C-alpha positions in Angstrom: -0.1 0.4 0.4 2.7 2.4 0.9 6.7 3.3 -0.8 8.4 3.2 2.5 11.9 5.7 3.3 13.2 4.3 6.1 17.5 4.9 8.0 18.3 1.8 9.1 20.8 2.0 12.2 23.0 -0.6 13.7 24.0 -1.2 17.4 25.9 -5.0 17.4 23.7 -6.9 16.8 20.3 -4.9 16.7 19.3 -3.5 13.4 16.3 -0.8 14.1 15.1 1.2 10.7 13.1 4.9 11.1 10.4 5.6 8.1 11.4 9.1 7.4 9.0 9.5 4.3 6.0 7.4 2.9 4.4 7.7 -0.2 0.5 5.6 -1.3 1.0 3.4 -4.7 -1.9 3.2 -6.6 -3.5 -0.4 -7.4 -5.9 -1.3 -10.5 -8.7 -2.9 -8.9 -10.7 -3.7 -12.0 -9.2 -6.6 -12.9 -10.7 -9.1 -14.6 -9.9 -12.8 -13.8 -12.6 -15.1 -14.4 -16.6 -15.2 -15.2 -17.8 -13.8 -10.8 -20.6 -16.8 -11.2 -21.0 -18.3 -7.7 -23.2 -21.2 -8.8 -20.7 -21.8 -11.4 -17.1 -21.3 -9.4 -17.9 -21.7 -6.2 -16.4 -24.8 -5.7 -13.2 -25.3 -7.6 -11.7 -21.6 -7.7 -9.7 -20.7 -4.6 -8.0 -17.3 -4.4 -5.0 -16.3 -2.3 -3.1 -12.7 -2.2 0.0 -13.0 -0.4 3.1 -10.2 0.1 6.5 -11.2 -0.7 9.3 -8.8 0.8 12.3 -9.5 -1.5 15.5 -9.7 1.2 
């Protein structure tokens, strides 16, 4: 939802992140994935949305 800029501080084994700014992202919510018919697809469709952090 946001792009966050931050400073990273490291003290021995502890790493801290201080947010210094953020910008909101836009998402196109008009995605046509398939015909939304629960009578036909209710038992066969599973939608999973996941966030992946690339570290």
